[in-house]
N, C-alpha and C positions, 0 to 999 in steps of 0.2 A: 688803431694806434694813433698816437698824437706826436710821437717824437722820433728818436734816432733808431729805434728798432733793435737794440742789443738783445732783448729777450727773444724777439722774433728770430734774430740770427742764430741764437743758441738752439731754438727749436728747429730751424731750417737745417742746421748742421746735424742735429740728432736724427731728423727724418731722412737724411741721406743714407743711413744705415738701415737696411731692410729688417734687421732684428729689432729695431726700435718699435716697429708695429704701427706707426701713425704717419699720416701725411697731412700737409697743410694744403687745403683745397682753395682757399682765398684769403686775402688780407684786405681789411677795410681800414679807412682812416677818416678822421674828422677835419683834416687839413691836407691840401695838396702839396706836392713838391717837398716831401719830407724824406729823410734818409730811410726810414722804415719801408716806404713804398718802393724806393729804389732797390733795397735789398730783396724785396719780394719779386720785383720785375727781373732782377738779375738771376733769380732762381726759377724763372718762368712760372711763377704763381700769379693767377689772376688777381687784380686789385680793383678797388673802388674807393671813391671819396664821397662822403655825404657831409657837407658842412651845415652846421646848425643855422647860420644866417641865410641859407638858401631856402629855408622853410618858414611858413608863417608863424610857427611857434614850436616849442620843444616837443609837444605831443605829436605834431605832424612829422617832425624829424624822427622821433622814436618809432612811430608806425613805419616810416620809410626804411629805417634801419632794420627793423624786424623783417620786413618784406625782403629786403636785399639779402640779408644773411640767410633767410629761409630758402632763397633760390639755390643755395649751395648745399642744403640738407646736411649740416654738420652734425657729427655725433657730440662734439664738444666745441664750445666757443671760448676762446682765450682772450680776455680783454687786457692782458698785461701791457702797460704803457698807454692805454686808452684813457685819457684824462677827462672823460665825460661820464656822467651818471646816466644809465639807461632807465627807462620808465616802464610803466605798466604794460604797454603793448609788447615791448621786447621781453620783459620778464614772464608774461603769460605764455610765450612760445618757447623761450629758452632758459627759463629761470633755474632749474636744477641741473642744467648742463652748460652753465656759463661760470667761468672762474676768473678771478683777478688776483693780482699780487698787491701787497702793501708792505712798505719798508719799515715795519715795526712788528712786534709780537702782539697781535690783536688779542684782547680788546684794547690794549694800551695805545695811546697816541694815534687816533684815527685822523683822517684828513691828509692834506697834501704835504705836511711837514713832519713826518714821523721821526726822522733822524734829528732834526733840530729840536723837536719837542723832547725827545729822549735825552739829548745832551742837557737841555735846560732843566730837566727834572732831576738829573744827576744819577740815572740808573747805571748799573755796572754791566748789565746785559741787555741787549736789544736784539733785533733780528729782522726776520721777514715772515710773512704769512701768505699762504695761498688759500683762498676762500671761495665758497659758492656765492655768487652775487645775488643779493636781495635788494629791497628798496632803500636800505640805509646806506650810510657811508662807511665802508669797510666793516660791516656788521654781520655778514653772512656766516654760515657754518664753516668751520675751519677744516680744510683738507690736509694741510701740511704746514709745518713751521720749522725754521732753522734759527738757532741762536747765534748771535755775533757779539763778542765782548766789546765793551766800550773801553778804550785804552786811555791811560793818562795822556793828556796833550791832544787828544782827538779834537779836530774841528768838524763842522758839518760835512765838508767835502770828503775828508778822509774816512769818516764813519760811513757815509752814504756809499762810497765806492766799495768798501768791504761788504756792506749789506747787498749791494747789487751783484757781487760775485756769488754770494750765498743764494740770492734770489734766483739767478739764472740756473744754478745747479738744482735747486729745489723744484723749479718749474719744469725743467727738462725731465728730471727723474719722475716727478708726480704725474705730469701729463702723460708720459709714456705708460705708466702703471695704470692710469685711469682708462686709457684706450685699450690696453692689452687685457685688463682684467675686469673692467667695469667698476661701478661705484653705486652706492645707494646713500640716501640721506633720510635719516629718521630723527625727527625733532631737529636738534642741532648737531647730531652725530653723523659724520661722513665716514662710511666704511668702504675701503677699496677691496675689490675682488668679490 
């Protein structure tokens, strides 16, 4: 994770219910001293930090990230809020079991500014996407999406906040379903159960 960890907190809260069927076994970050790490530590979840500048290059960081995540043997890796692209070493080990969120309805408005770009384009509906991570930027097979209306008078902050609410709900619901029922990927189609 790279930031405040609101998606993480939503997952931590959900995992507190045994019926949810999932557990968070570790939380990794690319920056120290962020609220997301503090949230994990308060929940007694092991944490680690791997900063890109601490490695000779991105490839070395990617290999180290794959090794560190591999130590925990996760069934699913959730990158929600992790603002770094993973590379070939990570994807070769965790590719079809790594998901991320995007604050737009993919394939529209990829990149870091989905809500801003949606407003600038003048769309009436935007939303959020949960996708299987691939080598592109927000281009992986879509697992789930939620629509969010663009309201007259919306600014980027107001729209993004409504998207975040939908994103947390979608993430918790879909991650739980993936863990409880499993998933498969055929071409670009993701099937749960």
